[in-house]
C-alpha positions as CSV (number, residue, x, y, z in Angstrom):
1,M,109.8,112.2,96.6
2,T,113.6,112.5,96.6
3,D,113.7,112.8,100.4
4,R,112.2,109.3,100.8
5,T,114.4,106.3,101.6
6,R,113.7,102.5,101.8
7,A,115.1,100.1,104.4
8,H,114.6,96.3,104.2
9,V,115.0,94.9,107.7
10,F,115.5,91.5,109.2
11,V,115.1,91.3,113.0
12,S,116.1,88.2,115.0
13,G,115.6,87.2,118.6
14,R,112.4,86.6,120.5
15,V,110.3,88.6,118.0
16,Q,107.4,86.3,117.2
17,G,104.4,85.8,119.4
18,V,105.2,89.0,121.3
19,F,103.1,91.5,119.3
20,F,106.1,92.7,117.4
21,R,104.3,93.0,114.0
22,D,101.3,94.9,115.4
23,T,103.5,97.2,117.4
24,T,105.6,97.8,114.3
25,R,102.4,98.6,112.4
26,Q,101.3,101.1,115.0
27,T,104.7,102.7,115.2
28,A,105.0,103.0,111.4
29,Q,101.6,104.7,111.3
30,T,102.6,107.1,114.0
31,E,105.9,107.9,112.2
32,G,104.2,108.3,108.8
33,V,106.1,105.4,107.3
34,D,104.8,103.1,104.5
35,G,105.7,99.5,104.1
36,W,105.0,96.1,105.6
37,V,106.0,93.6,108.2
38,R,105.8,89.8,108.4
39,N,107.0,86.7,110.3
40,L,109.5,84.4,108.6
41,D,109.5,80.6,109.1
42,D,113.0,80.8,110.6
43,G,111.8,82.9,113.6
44,R,112.9,86.3,112.3
45,V,110.7,89.2,111.4
46,E,111.1,90.9,108.0
47,A,110.0,94.5,107.3
48,V,110.2,97.2,104.7
49,F,110.0,100.8,105.6
50,E,109.6,103.6,103.1
51,G,109.4,107.3,104.0
52,P,111.3,110.4,105.0
53,E,114.8,109.5,106.1
54,D,114.3,110.6,109.7
55,A,111.0,108.6,110.0
56,V,112.7,105.5,108.6
57,E,115.6,105.9,111.0
58,A,113.0,106.1,113.8
59,M,111.6,102.8,112.7
60,L,115.1,101.2,112.7
61,S,115.6,102.5,116.2
62,F,112.3,100.9,117.2
63,C,113.4,97.6,115.7
64,H,116.4,97.4,118.0
65,D,113.9,97.4,121.0
66,G,110.7,96.0,119.5
67,S,107.5,95.4,121.4
68,P,107.6,95.4,125.2
69,A,107.8,91.5,125.4
70,A,110.4,91.2,122.6
71,R,114.1,90.4,123.0
72,V,115.9,91.7,119.9
73,D,119.3,90.0,119.3
74,D,120.2,91.5,115.9
75,V,118.8,93.9,113.2
76,D,120.1,93.6,109.6
77,V,119.3,96.5,107.3
78,E,119.7,96.9,103.6
79,Y,119.0,100.3,102.1
80,G,117.5,100.8,98.6
81,D,115.5,103.1,96.4
82,P,111.9,103.6,97.4
83,E,109.4,101.5,95.4
84,G,106.3,103.6,96.1
85,V,104.8,101.4,98.8
86,D,101.6,103.1,100.0
87,G,100.3,102.5,103.6
88,F,101.6,100.0,106.1
89,R,100.3,96.5,106.6
90,V,101.0,93.3,108.4
91,R,101.6,90.5,105.9
92,R,100.6,87.0,106.8
């Protein structure tokens, strides 16, 4: 479990209404990353990724591009200790 890391991410730009959350979920499942993603009232998307460092870094790379219809302006990342999240889900 020591090789796991956690990234708390805020993505801004045109990231709502463009299948960003669902594409994030699909990508996280492919990468084997646990966590969650949700829309925020201010138009950003918030996500938490937990897993092996290389898989979490792949998710952060994904966030800079997002879904095909997204336009990402900024990605803010805060790293922390894993909290044992299991599975990946879209929060409403």
